[in-house]
N, C-alpha and C positions, 0 to 999 in steps of 0.2 A: 316512451318506454319507462322513464322514471315515474311518470304518473301511474302507469299500469302497475308497477311494482309497489308503489305507495298504496294503491287501492287494495291490492292483494294482502299487503301487510296489515292494513287497517281491518280487513275482514277477518283475518286470522286472530288479530288482537281482540276483536269483539267476541269471537267464538270462545276464546280463552276466558274472557271476563264473564260471559254469560254462563248461567247454569245449564247443564244438560242432565238428562236422566236416562237410566237404563231400566227397562221392565224385566224383572228377574223371576217372578213367580206370581202365584195367585193374587195377592194384594201387595206385593213387594216391589219396591223400586230402590235404585241407588241414585242419589243426587250428587252431582259433581260440579265443583267450581275450580278456580285456579289454585286454591289453597287447601281444599278439604273435600273429602268424600264421606257421605253419610248413607248407611243402609237402613231402610225403613221396612219393617216386616219382611225382610228379604230372605229369611231362612224358614222355609215352609216344608212340612211333610204331613200330608193329610191322609191318615190311615183309612178314612172312609172312601178315598179315591173319588171324591166329588170335585175337588179343586186341584189346580195345577201345582205340583211340588216345584221346588227349586231344582232344575235339571242338574245332573251330576257335572256336566261340563261347565255350567254357569257357576255352580257351587265351588268347583275347583278354581275357577278364575277369581271368585270372591275371596277364597281362602288365601290365594297367592297375594292378592292385593292387601289383605290384612297382615299377612306375614311380613311383607316388605314395608308396611306402614303407610301405604297409599290410601287404604280405607281404614279410617281411625275410629269411627263411632258407629254404633248401632242404636236404633230406636225401635221400641215395640209398643203398639197401640193397645194390645191386650193379650191375654194368655192363650187363646185358642191355637191349636197346632197348625191351622192353615195360615197363621200369621207368625207364629213363633214355635219352632221345633227346638226344644232344649238340647237335644243330642247334637244338632248342627251348631248351635250357639256355643256349646262347650268345646266342640272341635275348633271353632273359630278362635276362641279365647286361648286355646292351647297353642295356636299358631303365633299369637302375639299377646303376651300378658299385660301389655299396656292398652289393649283395646278397651274403649269406654262404652258402657252400655247404659242407656236411659230407658226406663220401663216403668210400668205400673207396679204397685205393691205386690200383686199376685204373681206377676212374671218374675219379679226379683225373688220371691219366696221359692218359686220353682227352680230357678237357677242356683240358689243357695243349696237346695237339695241335691243338685248336681255338682256340689263342692266347688262352686265358683266363689272367689273371695269377694267380700263386701266392698273392698277398696275400688273395685272396677264397676260397681253397680250403683246407679243413681236413680232413686225413686222420684217419679214425676207424677203430678196430678193436676187437678183443675186449677187453672190460673197460673201455673208455673211457667216461667220463661227462662231460657238459657241460650247461650251462644256456643256454636261449634264453628270455630274459625270466624269467618265473616257472615255466617248464616245464623239468623236469629229464629228460634223456635218458641212458639207459644202453645200451651196445651189447654184444651177445654174439654170438660167432662161432657159426654154425650151418651144418650141411652142406646144400648145395643139393640139392634133389630131382633125381633122375636121375643114373645112373652117369656119363653123358657130361659132367656138370657138377660132378663131385666136387671139382675143383680151383678152382672159383669161390668167391671170398670172399663169402659171403652173411651179412649182419648181420640179426639180429632186434633190433628196437628196443623197449626198455622205457621207457615214458613216465609220469612222475608229475607231477600238477598238484594241489597241496593233497591232498585225500583221494581223488583219482581215479587209478586205475592202468590203463594201457593197454598191450597187447602187440601189436606189429605184426610179423608173422612174416617178411615178404619171401617168398622162395621156399624156406624151410627145409623139409628133409625131416622129416616128423612121426616122432618117436622119443622113447623114454623119457628120453634124455639131455637133449634140448631142454626138455622139460617140467620136468625136475628143475632145470635152470638157471634157468628162469623162477620156479620155486617158491622158490629161495633168495633171490630178489629180493622176491617177494611171492606168497604162496599164493592171495591173492584178486586176481582180475583183473576190473575193471569192464567193459572191452571188449577182446575178442580179435579182431584183424583177421587173417584167414587165408584161404588158397585153399580152393576148394570141397571137395577131398578130405578136409579135416579134419573136415567134418561128414557126408561121404558114406561114410566107411569105419568100420565097427564097431570095428575094432582100434584106430584112432586115437582114436575117441570114448572108448573104454575107458581109454586112457592119459591122456587129458585129464581125465576124471572122477576118476581115481585120484590125480592130482597137483594139480589146481587147483580152486578154487572160482570159477566164471566166471558173471558176471551177464548178459553179452550177447555174442553172436558175430555179427560182420559179415563176410559172405563177399566176398572179393576174388578177382581172377584167374579170372573166369568167361570162357570162350571166347565169341566172337561166336556168335549164334544160328545163322547160316548155316554156321559152321565146326564146329559141335558135331554131327558126323555120328554119333557114338557115344552121343548122349544123356547125356553125362556130368552135366550140370547137372540134368536131369530126374531122373536116378537119385539124385543127391545130395539133391535136394529130397525125394524119396520117403523115403529113409532118415531124413532130418532130421525129417520130419513124423511118421513112425511109431515112431521110437525112444522107448523108455521107460527111458532110462538116467539121467535126472535132469538132463541138460544143457539149457540154455535153447534154445528154438527159434531157430535162426539166421535172421538177416535176409539175404535174397538181393535186393540192390538191383536195380531194373529200369531206372533212369534215371540217367544221368550229370548231375552238376551240382546234385543235391539236397543239402540240409543236414539234419543230425541233431543233436539235443541229447544230450550225454552224461549 
């Protein structure tokens, strides 16, 4: 009986030590460890109705966690509303004016227009590193997907917590240069968070496999089902399922608000 209790205690202890994450919207997740929670691109409101907003019940939960200090920091990879809704971010800040926000220059300019004080806003860019509790974050500049967005400052976030390595792509264009930059930080990635084309295009899969050793892939930036008239997600799932290139089978989350253990 004592051994049984000890094993259960150790399992619970490990689950507290390890990071877990919650999928909250289009490209948004919340990372949680024993001492800190970080929201990344977690407040989304897409007026074009192509991508999934932060649901009202999830947003309410996030705001409650911000108000009681459980969720202390937000990070935004770039300014597009399907990653950062300033209205929602202002609402979050009003719940707790000690909330720390790390973002690109353009995001900060937008939030200042919403009368958010500079003391809470930290501009981040290519090569910057910072710690949030025991979580280390490194930023690398990456070209935004789509020629019309070539001038958008998009950051890929490289996150380290003890022996865990996570890469959060934002809207980066998949290319050899991006994966080479990630490799110089760590050739092994425990969790890669990326838009669905990363697993749906054979050319991108080949580049990832050549550059990185990836344990898990979590698919973000899936269009709403009713907006996916070209069956993009279904095609990506088919490629992912049938591929024999050695990459792990990607996780296509179906429900917002669920938690996953890293």
